[in-house]
N, C-alpha and C positions, 0 to 999 in steps of 0.2 A: 559422232554423239553415240552410236553403237560402241564402240570401243569402250567410250567412258562409264555406260550404264552395264558393259559387261566385266569390265573391272571393279566397279562399284560390288556387284553381284558376286562377287568373288572375295573379294574383302569381308563384305558380311558373314560369307558364308564361312571363311577360316574364320573368324571371330567369333561365331558359334561354332564348330568346331573345338575350337580351344578352350573355349566354357565350358564345354561338354565334357571335355576332358581331365577339367579340373575340378569339374564337380562330380561326386561320389554320393550314389544311391548306397549308402550300406546298413548294413545292422548293427544294432546296439546293444550290447549283452552284457547286464551288470550283476554281480554276482556279489553279495552281504555276505563276508567270514566274518562279522562284529557279532555277538550275542544279543545286540541291543537294534533295535528295528532302524532304518532310516526314512525320514521325511521332508525333504525341500523340493528347492527350486534346482531344476537344473539347465544349468547354461551350456554353448558351446559357443567360444572366442567373444563372451562379453552377452550373449544373444541368447536370451530369456527361449528355453526349446518345452518342457513342461516340467507338469508336476511331478513326483514318483513318489512313489511309497515300497522300499521295500524292507521285508520282516527278517527276523534272526535268521542267517543263514539261507536266504531268498533269493530270486533272481528277477529280474524285470527284463522285459527286450522288448525292444521297438525298432522302428526304421527311420532312417531320416536322409536327407541331403546334405550331405559335408561341404564348405566349399574349395576345399581342398587339405590334403592329406596335411599340413603344416597346420593344427589345432591344438587346441589344449579343450577341457573338459573341466568344472566344479560343479560342485554342491554345494547349495545354501543349506543349512538345517535350519528347517522351521522352529526347533526347541529352542537352540539358544542361540541361533541367526550368525551361528560359525561358520566359516567359509573354508570349503575342502578342494583341495586340487587333485583333482585324480590323474592316479597313472594308468595306460592303455595301452595293449599292446593291437596291432593289427594282426589277425588272423588269417587274414587274407586282401584284396582288394576290395571284397565289400564284407567282412565282417571287421567290430571291432571288438576285442573283450574291456568290459572295463573293474576291474576287482576292488572294491569297498575293504582296506584291514584294519583289521584289530588296534586299537587307539585314533581309528579319525572318526573320533565319538565324541560327542560333549563334553562340559565338565563335569564333572559327578553329582555333581545336583542336581544338573539338568537333566541329569539320563533316567529313560524307563526301561525297566527293565521289564523283560518278556518273559511272561510266564505261561504255560501250558494250561489250555484249559480243555476240558472235555465237554463238547456239545449235546444237550439233551436235544432227544427227538420226544415233538406233539404233534399228533395226530388230530385234525379237526374231524369229526364228523357228523354231517348235517343230514336227519329224514324228512322228509316233508311228508308229514300225511295228512295236508289239505289236498283239495278237488281240484282245486288249478295248479297248471305248468308254473311257477314260481321264478323271477328274475332274483335271486339272492344275494346281497353285499354282505364277507367276510373280512374287518377290517382288522388287523391286529396295530396299533400304533397308528404312523401314517400310511403304512401297505394296508392297499385293497384290492379283492380279491373278486370281480365277479360269476358267478353260477349262473345256470340254467336247470330249474329240477321241476322233472315232470313229479304228477302225484306221483307217490307211492316210493320215489327214489331214495336209494340214498350216495350222498358224498363225501368221500375221505380228501381231507388237505394235508399235505404233511409238511410240519418245516423242521427244521436243524434250527436249533438258536441256543446261544449261550444260557447259563444258567442266571436265570433271572426272575422278577415279577414279569407275570401278563396277563391284558387283558384282550379278552377274546371278544366280539359283537357284531350278531348279524343280526341284518335290515332285509325287510323286502315289503312290497305295496301287495296290501289284502284289499283285491276289488271287490268283493263284497262289501267291505266296511268302508271302504275307501279312503284308505289311511294308512300310513308307513308302520308297522308294526318292530320290536327291538327282540334281540331275547342278548344276554351280556353273559358270561365267564370269567374268571378271575383264576391263576393257576399262579404255582409261587415253583418256579423249575428248579429241581438241584443238578447239580455235574454228572451229566451223562445217563439222568436220567428219564423213561419216558413217561409222558401224560396221556392218558385219551379224553378230549372235550367234542362231548357230547350235546350237538342241538336238535331236540325236536318242534317239529313248525305243527303247532295243533291241528286235527281235523276240525272244520267247523262245529258248532253247534246249529242243531238244524230243528226248530221248532217246525211242528206238524199245524198247519192251519188251525187247527182244532182247537189248540191254545191262543191264538191272538182271536183277536175282535173284527177277522178280516177274511174275506173269502175273494177268490179271483171273477176277473169279467173278462170275458174273450168278447171279440166284436167282429162283425164281420158283415161288409156293404154291399149291395147290391144295387148296380145302374138298372132299374126299368126303362129310362128312356132312350129314343130309339137317335139317342146323340152321346160321342163321347163325351164322359165329364169329369172337371174337378169337386173331388168333394170334401167339404172339412169336415170333420168329428170332432164337436167339442162335449167333453166330459168331465164334469168338475173344474178341475185348475190344468189339465190337459187339454190340447190342440194339435189336431195332425190332420193335412192333406195328402188327398194321395188320387192320382188320376186313372178312372176305372173305364175303360172302355163301356160301348151297348152292350145291354144283355148281359154281361159276366159282375162275379162278384170280387172283391177284395176281402184278405185277410189286414185289421186295422191292430193288432196288438192284443196282449193279454195284461189288464190289468188289476193292480190288487189293491182294492177298496176295503175301507171300516163298512164294517156291517148297516145295513141299511138301504135307505133309498137314493137313489142317485138319477142326477136329472141327466140327458142325452138328449142333442141335438144337432141333428145335419144340415148343413147351408153349402149351398150350391147354384153357379148363374147358368141357367137353362142359353145356348147360342141362338135358341128361335124364338126367344121370348127378347132375353138380352138387356131388359128395363131394369131388372131389380132382381136380389135372390128370394131364389126358393128356398124357405126351413118348413123341418120337421120337427117336430119335440116329444119324447115317451118318457119315460118314469118306469129305473129299473131297480127290484129289490134285488142287493146282493145280501146274503143266506153267511152268517159267521162259520169260517170251516169248509167253505162249497166252493164248487168251481160251475161257474154258469157259462154259456156260450148263448151269444143273442145275432140275430140278425135281422140289420135293416135294410132298408128298398128304398128306393127314392120313388118320387111320384112319376107315372108314364105321362109320355106326351106324343102323340099319336102325331 
């Protein structure tokens, strides 16, 4: 039995070694000697390998496992579905050279002649004059780039592009207005030209309180009870609950309110009584364009 297993392993090993000797991991280098580009499906022994695009007098290189050295290479042109059987040369055991010669092209009417186009340069400059750090999206067609700009920062993004009409759009979320803002600009880029596109994210218009019929009210609540309490603040449509330790005070926030009288209610559940809520109500006058700080106390319970 042991002899049979040894023989079996030897046979498997010989098969693997043989298959490895027949398989070659090679570098395939294609050179286009034509004045037109070649774009199509590349096959090895009727097996599809990949799409290739080789510009006029350009090159493409990739790596592949050959099943053996007895192979042939085929290019099926996308433009006219012409099948081209390619000559090739082994430069070494690990490198194959495939030239695409002049004449390996589609019929004349299917040719796409190559014209050299000089690219232009577009610099998009974004200036953040807002007081906040902003997440800005720069979009050109389907391409989007995300930038983070601090207040007062200027960021430049450069594009090398063929001559064409372009639309650049920036967008950002304004936390003060709670909405997305957008700016867009269009340019016509000529061959070899340089363009600068400048976006300025404006500074927010800040109106002093004196120009509004509003004032601010800052509220502090102190717990005079001997117990720690959860205290509710009810102010117009606002409601806030905080935990206040005995004989301490808590800041409940600053509220922008219309000028005039406002009702303030405090509510808490005293753990010594624990039957119903205790409440206190106050009336506060808010003045136009003025900031007011008020302090409220819970009842003490000895």
